[in-house]
N, C-alpha and C positions, 0 to 999 in steps of 0.2 A: 722726877725723872726728866732728864734733859729733853729738849725738843728733838734733837738729832736722833736719840734712841727711840722716841715715840714714832717718828717717821720711818725708822728702820723696821720697827715691829709691825707697823701698819703695812709696809711694803711686802713683808714676808707673809703676813696673815691674810691680807685681802688681795687676791690676784687681780681683782677688777681695777684696783688702784694702779697696778702696773700697766694694764692695757690702756686705761684712760690717759696715763702719763705719756705712753708711747704714741697714742693717737694725737695727743696735743703737740708733741714734738714734730710728728709728720705734717700736721696742719700748719704749724709755724714755718716749717721748711718750704712747703708749697706756697704759703703766703709770701714768704720772703723772696722766693724765686719769681713769683708774679710781680711783686713790687720792683724787683730788680729789672725785669723786662720792661715794666712801665717807665722806670727811671731811665733805662737805656734809650727807650723811644723818645722820652722827653728831652733827654740830653742830646740825642741826635737831632731832634727838631730845633732845640734852642741853639745847638752848635751850628746848625745851618744858618741861624740868624746872626751868628757872630758873637754869642754871649761867652763862649769858651768854657761852659760848665760841663764836666765829665764825671761819670760815676762808674764804679767797678761792676762788671757783669757777675751775677750770682752763679754759684756752682750748679751745673746741670744735674738734677737728681735723676731724671728719667729721659732717655733719648732713644730714637728709633733709627736704625741703619739696616734696612732690609737688603740693600744691594750687596752687603758684605756676606750674607749667608743665603743669597737667593738660589744659586745653583744647587748646593747640597740639600737645601731645604725643599726645593721642588722635587728633586730626585727621591728624597725620603718620602715625600707625600705620594709620589707615584707608586713607590714600592708598598707603602702602607695601604693605598687604595687597592692595588692589585692583590695584596694579602687578604683584605676584607672580601674582595670579590671571590678569591679562592675559597675562603671559608663558606660564604654563601653558596658557591657553586657545588661544593661537595656535600653540603647539607640538603641539597635537593637531588635525590637519586635519579629522578626522571630526566633532569637536565644533564647531569654528568654522565648518564648512560647513553646520551645521543650526541651531545656536543663535546668535542675535545677541549681540553683546557687551553690549548694554544689559540683556538678560535676565540675564546672568551677574552684572552689577553690582547689579541689584535683589536677586538671590538672596544676594549677599554682604551687602547691607544687612539682609535678613531674618535672616541668621545672626547678624550683629553685634547687631541689636536684641534678638534672642532671648537672646543671652548676657548682655547688659546687664540684661534683665528678670530672668533667672535669678539674677544677682548681687544682686537686690533694689534696684536703682537705677532711676531714671526715664530712659528713652532720650531723647536730644535729638530735636527735631522740626524739619523744614525750615520755618523761619519766612519770613514775607513779606519782611522787610528783608534777611535773609541771601541769599535767592534773587535778588531783583530788584536789589540793590545790590552784591553780591559775586560771585555765581556766573553769572548770566545775561550780563552785559556782555562778558566775554571771548569767549564763544561767538558772540555776535552780531557783535562786532568782527571776529573771524576770518572769519566768513561774508561780512560787508560789504566788508572790505578786499580779499579775494580773489574777489569776486563776478565771474563771467564776464559782462562787460558786453554783448558782442555778442549772445549768445542771450537775455539778459535784456531788452535794448532791443527786439529783434525780436519778443518775445512778451509785452511789457509789457501790451498790451491784454487778452490772454487771462488773464494773471495777476491783473490788477485785477478782472476780472469774477468770477473764482473767489474772490478774497480779499474783495471787498466784497459783491457780490450773493449769492455762495454762503454766506458767513458769516451774512448777514442771513436768508437762507432757512432755514438750519439752526437758528438761534437761535429764530426765531418759530415754525417748524414744530414743533420739539421742545418749546418752552414750551407752545404751545396744546394739542398732543397729550397731553403729560404731565398738563396740568391736567384734560383729559377723563378720562384714566386714573385720576387720583386721585379725581375725583368719582364715577366708576363703581365703583371698588373700595370706597370709603367707609372707615369705621373711623378709624384714625389718620391716613390720608392725606386725609381729607375736610377737615382744617384747613389744608391747603396751598393758598394762594391763587394767583391768576393771575400776579401780579407776582413771587412767589417762583419759580414755574415758569419764567417768562420769564427771570429772573435766572439760574436754574440752566441753562437752555438756552443763554444767552449764554456762560456759563463753559465748558460742556462741548463747545461746537460748534467752538471754535477749534483749528486744526491746530497742533501744537507743533513749533517748529523744531529743538529739541534731539533729540526722538525721531526726526524725519524724517532729520536728519543722521546719527544713529547707525545707522539701518537702511539708508538709500538708498546711503550710501557703501560699504557692505559688499557689496551686490548688484551694483554697477557698472551701474546702469540708464543708458539712453542720455541724452544731454544735454538733449533736449527735455522728456522726462518729469521728469527731475530738476529742471530749472529751473522747470517749472510747479508742482510740488508744493512745492518748497523756497521759491520766490518767494511762493506763496500763504501759506505758514506764516510768512514774514517780514512780509508786508504786512497780514495780517488782525489784527495786534496792535492797530492803531488802531480797527478796528471793535469788537473785543472789549472794549477799555478803555472806549470810549464807552458801549457797551451796558451794561457792568458798572456804571459810575458812574451812568448814567441810571436803571436799574432799582433800584439801591441807594438813590438819592435819592428816587425815587418810593415805595419801600417805607418809608422813614423819614417822608415827608410824608403819604402815604396818599391824596393827591388828584392826579389827572393831568388837565391841561387841554390844549387844542389848542396853546396858546402854548408849553407845555413840550415837546411833540413837535417843534415848529418849532425851538426852541432846541437840542433834541437833535441835529437834523440839522446845524445850524450848528456845534455842538460837535464833531461828527465831522470836518467840514472843517478846523476850527481845530486839532484834535489832530493830524491827519495832516499838513497843510501846515505847521503850526507846527513839528512835529518835523523835517520835511525842511529848513526854513529854518534852524533852529538848527544842525543838523548841517552844512549847507553853509557857514555862517559860520565855524564852528570848523575845517572842512576847509580853507578859504581861509587862515585864520590859521596853521594848521599848515604849509601849503605855503609861505607867505610867510616864516615863521620859519626853515624849512629852507634858505633862500637864504644865511643868514649863519652856517651851522654848518661851513663848510669847515675852520676852524682848531680846532674842538672836535668831532671826530667821535664822541667817546665818548657825548655826550648826545643824539645824533640819534634813536636809538630811543625815548628818554624823552619827547621832544616828541610823537611819534606816539601813545604810550599815554596821556599826560596830556591832550592836546587831545581825544582820543576820549572818555575817561572824563568830562571836563568837559562835553562836548556831551551825554552821556547824563544827567548830573546836572542840568544846566541845563534840559533838557527835562522831567525829572521834577519840578523845582521848580514849574513851571506846569501840571502834570498833562498835559503833552503826551506824545507817543509817544516814549519813549526809544529803542525799537528802531529806529524810523524815523530818529531823529537819528544813531544809530551807523552805520546803513547809509549815509546820505547823507554823513556825515563821511568814512567809509572810501572811498567811491566818488570823492568830490571830491578828496581830498588824495593819493590813491595815485599818479596819473601824474606829478604835480609833485614830490612828495617823492622818488620813485624817481629822478627826473632830477637831484636835488640831492645826495642822500646817497651815501655810498660803498657799495661792494659788501659790505663787512663789516657795515655797519649794516643793509643790506637783508637779509642772511642772518640777522642777529640778530633783526630784526623778524619775519621769516617763521617761524623755528623757535620763538621765544619765544611768538608768538601760537598756534602749533599746540600747544605744550606746555601753555600756560595754558588754552586751551579744552578740551584733553583732561582736565586735572585738574578743571576745573569740571564737565565732563560726568560724570566719574567720581563726584565728590561728590554731584551732583544725584541720580543713580540710586541711590547708596548711601543717601542721606538719604530717598529715597522708600521703600526697604525698611525702614529704621529707623522712619520715621514710621508705616508700616503696623502695625508691632508696638506702637508707643507708643499709638495710639488717640487719642481715644475714638471708638468706633464705635456706630452704631445701624443694625442690619441690617434691611432690609425687602425681602422677596423680590419682591413685585409691582413695587415702584419700581425695584429694581436691574435686573430682567429687562427691564422696559419701557424703561429708559434705554439698555441695550446694544442692544436691538432697534431703537429709534428712531434711535440714532446711525448704525447701518448703513443703515437705510432712507432717512433724510434725506440722507445723503451720496450714496447711489447716485442718488436722484431728482434731487438738485441738479446732480450732474455730468452726467447724461444730458440734462436739460432745458437747462442752460446750453451744453453742447457743441452741441446742435442749433442754437442761435442763433449760436454762435461760428463754426461751420463754414461758415456762409453768407458770412463775411467773411475767412476764412483761405485762403491759397493752399495751404498744407500742411494737409490736414484731419486731425483727430484720429480715428483708427480706433476700432473697438470695443475692441480690446486696450488701446489707450492710455487710453480712458475707464475701463476696468476697473482699470488700475494706478493712475490718479489717484484713483479712488474708494476703492480698497482701501488706498492709501498715506496716507490721512488719519489719522495717528496722534495720540493725545492724550498729554500729558505733564505736567511739573511746573508749567507756567503755570496750568493749570486747578486743580491742587491748591493752589497758593499763593493764588489768588484766593478759593477756597472757604474756606481756612483763616482768613482775616482777616474773614470775615463776622461781623456782630454777632448774637450769640445772642439779644439782646433783641428785635430787629426780625425775626429769622428763627429761630424756635424749632427748626426742622427742620435746623439747620446740620449736626449730626452725621450725620444720614441723607444729606444732600447730599454730605458729605465721604466717607462710605463708598461711595456710588454712584460718585463720581468716581474714587476709588482702584481700584474694580473695573473701570471703563472703561479706565483707564490700563493695568492689568494685562492686560486682554483685548486691547487694541490692540497693546501691546508684545510680549506673549508669543505670542498666537494669530496676529494678523496679521503681526507681525514675523518669526515663525518660518516661516510658510507663504508669504510673498511671494516668497522665492527659488525654491522649487520651482514656484510658479505662473508666474513669469517664464520659467523654463526650459520648462515644459509648453506655454505659449502661444507660445513662440519669439519673445518680445519682443526687439527690438534692444537690444544692450548697448553700453556706451561703448567706443569704440575709442581706444586710446592711440596717437596719432600724433604724430610730431615735426614741428614747424613748420619751414618752410624759406623761403628767400628767394623761390623760385619761387611758392610758395603765397601769400605775402604780396603779391607783385607782381600776381598774378591776382585776388586779393581786392580790392585797391585799384582795379585796372582795372575790375572789375565794378561797384564802388561808383560810380566816376565815370561809367561807361556808363549805369547806371540813373538817375543824377542827370541826365545829359544827355537821356535819353529822356523823363523827367518834364518837363524844361524845354521840349522840343520840343512835347510834347503839351499843354502849358499846365496840367498837373495837378501841383500842388506837394504831393507826398506825403511819405512817411517819409524817403526818401533826399535829397530836396531840403532839408528842414529839418536833417537830419544834416550835410549839406555846409555849410549856413549856419553851424551851430554850430561845426564844425571850423575854418572860416575865421575866425570871431570869436575862437576860442580861439588860433589861430596868430598873429593880428595884434595882439591886445591882452592876453589873459590870460597867455600864456606869457612875455611880456616882463617882467611884474611878478612872476611866481611862480617862474620858473626863472632861476637865475644863470648867467652866462657865455655861451659860444657855443651851448650846448645849447638855448637858447630859440629859436634860428633853425634848428636842425637838422631836416632833413626826417624824416618818420615812417619812411620806408624805411631811411634811414641809421641811425636809432636802433634799429630792429629788427635791422639787420645787426650792430651793436655788441653787442646783447644775445645774439644767437646765437653770435657769436664768443667772447664771454666764457663763455657756458654750455658751449660745446664745450671750451674750455681747462680749465674746472673739471672736466668729466667726464674729461678725460685725466689731470688731476692726481689725482683721486680713484681712478682705476683703477690707480695705481701707476706711471704713465709720466712722473713729474715730471722725471726725469733726461733723458728724450728730448724733453721739451716744446719747448725752444728750437730743436732741430734738425728737428722734425717739425711744421710749421705745419698749421693746420686747412685744410680744403678752401676755406672762405670766404676765408681769408687768402691761399691760393695763387691763387685767382681774382682777388682784389684786386691782388696783386703783379703778375700777368700783365697786368692792365688798365693798371696804372701803367707797366709797361715798354713796352707798346704805345703808350701816349700819349706817352712820352718820345721814341720813335723818329720820330714824325711831327710836323710843325709844325701846331699848331692855329691857326685864324684868330682874330685878336684884334679885338674890337669895343669901341669906346670907350663910355664911360658915357653920353655925350650921344646917340650913335647908338642905343644899347640902349633908352634912355628914350623916344626918338622912335618906335622900333618898337613899344614897349609901348603908347604912347598911340594909335597908329594902330589896332593890333589891338583895344585896349580899346573905342575909339569905334565901330569897325565891328561888333564882336561885340555890343555893347550895342544898337546900332540893329537888327541882325538879330534879336536876342532880343525886342525890343519889337514888331517887325512880325509875329512869329509869332502864330498863333491856335490855339485848341484844335481839333484835327482828330481825326476818327474815320472809320470806314468809311461812316457815314451822312451826314456833312456834308462829305465830301471832294469839292469842285467845283473847276473851273478858275478861275484868276485872270483877271478881265475886263481887267486892265491888262497882261496879257502880249502879246507881239507876235503870237503865233499864235492869238489869240482868235477871229478870223474863221474860220480853218481848223477850229478845234475846234467852232465853232457849226455850220458846214456839215456836218461829219462827223456831228454829232448829228442834224441834220435828215435826212441820208441814211439813217442807221440807223432813224429813225422811219418814213420812207417805205417802206423795205424791209419793216419789220414789218407795216405796213398792207397792202401788196401781198400778202404771204404769207397774211395773214388772209383777204383776198378770194378768193385762189386756193383756200384750204381750203373756204370756203363754196360756191364754184362747183362744186368737185369733188364735194362731198357731195350737192348737188342733182342733179348729173348721174348719180350712182350710183343715187339713189332713182328717177329717171325711167327708167333702163334696167331696173331691177328690176320696176317696175310693167308696163312694156311686155312683158317676158318672161312674167309671170304671166297676162296676158289674151290670150295668143295673138297677139301682134303688134298688138293694139288699144291705142291710147293711152288711158290713164286719167288724168284730171286731178283 
C-alpha cells in the first residue's frame, strides 16, 4: 500500500492524529509570528545602525481592537447586567413586593457610573438626542398601539382636563412660587429671574409616562385610575413642549408682549393637533400598505415599526408633538393592520414591541443613575427643598380643584381615594432631565442647579412615592385591576347596551357621546374598512370578528399548554356551539327571500324609521305634554279640567271646615254666646 494511502487511512481512522496535526500547525504559526516580530525588531535595530537589513512582517494571526466595538459592547453589557438583575429581582418575592423595578435599575446605573468614575473615565450622560430619538419612541409606540380605547374614549374629557389645565396650573404655580422663594432667600438665588423659574416649573411639572408605566403596571391598579394617570402623562407632552419652547424663546429675547402670549396659545393648538394629524396620516398609510402584504408576510411587522417611527420623526421635524403622533398612529392603524396581517406577524409585533420598550425603559433608568454620578451638580438646599415641597403641593391642589369641577359632569364620580392616588401617582422621570440637560448655560446660568433639583425630584418621586404607593393602595383598599377573560356573551351585552344608549339619545333628541360614536362606527364600516382592509374581512361584522379572535386565542392556549396532540379532536366551546348551530340550521329549511324583496323591505323600513326619527322632539319630565293631533285629545282635555275642578272643590271644603272649627271653638269659650 502506498504511503499516501496509509496516511489517508490513519487520518480518517484516528481523530487524534488530526487534532495533533492542527495543533502543530497552530504552534508553528505562532512560532513564526514570534520569530517575525523578533526579526522585525532586530532588523529595526540593525537598520538604525545602518546595516540596511530588512525582513517581511509576518501575517497577524490574532489582533485586539477594543475601540472598534467599545460603545455597542458596553451597552450590551449594561443590558445584560440589567437583565440578570431583573431575573434575580423577580426571583425574590419579598424584594419585588417592596421595591419597584425602576428603583433597582437606577441603583444599577449608580453602581455602573461609580465604577466608571473609579476607573478614571468620564461616565456617559443621557443626552437629548439619544433619549428623544432612540429610547422614548419604543415605549410610547407600545403604549399607543395597545392603548385600551374604550376606557380612554369614555374618560377622554377628564384626561384632557388633567393634562392641559392641570399641567398649566402646576407650571405657573410652581414658577411663580419658586420666584418668590428665590427673592425671599436672596444670595445666590436672587439672580434667578421669573422667566427662568417659569421655565423650570414647566419642565418639572410634567408627569412622565415611562415612570408611570414602570410603577403602575406593578401595583395592578384599577383600569380607571390607570388610564387617568397614564393618559395624562401621554397627553401633557404637548403642553410641556410648548411651554418649554415658549419660555426658552422669551429667555433668549428678553421681551414678552401680548402678541407673543397669543401666539403661544396658537402654538399649543398647532403642536397638539398637528401631531395627531401627522400620526393619523401615517396610520392610514400603514393600514393601506398592509392590504398588499398577503404574499410577503415576513415584512408585515417592518411596516408597522417604520411607519410609526416615520410619524414620530416627521412630527419632530416641525417641532410638533412626536408623542401625540405616535399615539395617533398606533391607535389608527391597529384595527386595520390586525385585520390584514397574519397571526404570526401579530405575535411578532406584540412581543417585539414589549421587548423593545422594556429594553428602552431599562436603558433610560440606568442612564439616569449614570448621569447622576457624571454630574455636574450645583447643590442648593433651599431651592431643592422648595422644589420637592411645591411639586407635592401643586399636584394635590390641582387634582382636588379640578376633580371638584369634573365630578359635576361625570356619572362615575372620583372619590377621595381616587383623587389621592391620582395626585400621588404624578411621577417625574427622564423627560424632565433631558429637557433641562439641553438648556443653554449662556441664557440660563443656573442650569446646573436646575439639573440637580430635577434629579432630586426624580429620585424622590421614583423611590419614595414609587415604593410607598403599593402599601398605600392596600391600606386604603383601592380597587385593583381584575383579570377577566372576555366572552361572546359579554361582547353581545356590551354591543346591545351601546345600541340601546344610542337609541335613547336619539329618542330624547340629545346627541351625545354614544350617538357620535355610532356615527363614526357606521362611517368606518361603510367607507374606511373597504379601502383599508383586504378581502371579505372588510364586511365582516364586529361580533363575528371577535368570535374568530376568541377561537384563535383558545386554540393557542390549548397548544401552549401541551395539548397540541389533542387539539384536532377536542374543539373549543365556541367551535362546538358554532357546529351545533350549523347542524340545527341544516335540519330545517330556512325561508329564502329574493334580493329584490329584501331591498324593498329595507327601503320601507328606512323611510318609515327616518320619518319617525324626524317627528320626534326633545322630551323630558317638564315638557312632556299630550299631542293635540291625537284622536283622544278631547278626552285628555276633559280629564284635565275634571282634575282641576276637583282640586278647587277640595280647596273650598278645606277653607269651609277651618272656618267652622274656629266658630265652634269661640262658641265654647264664651259659654254658648256667639262671638264674631
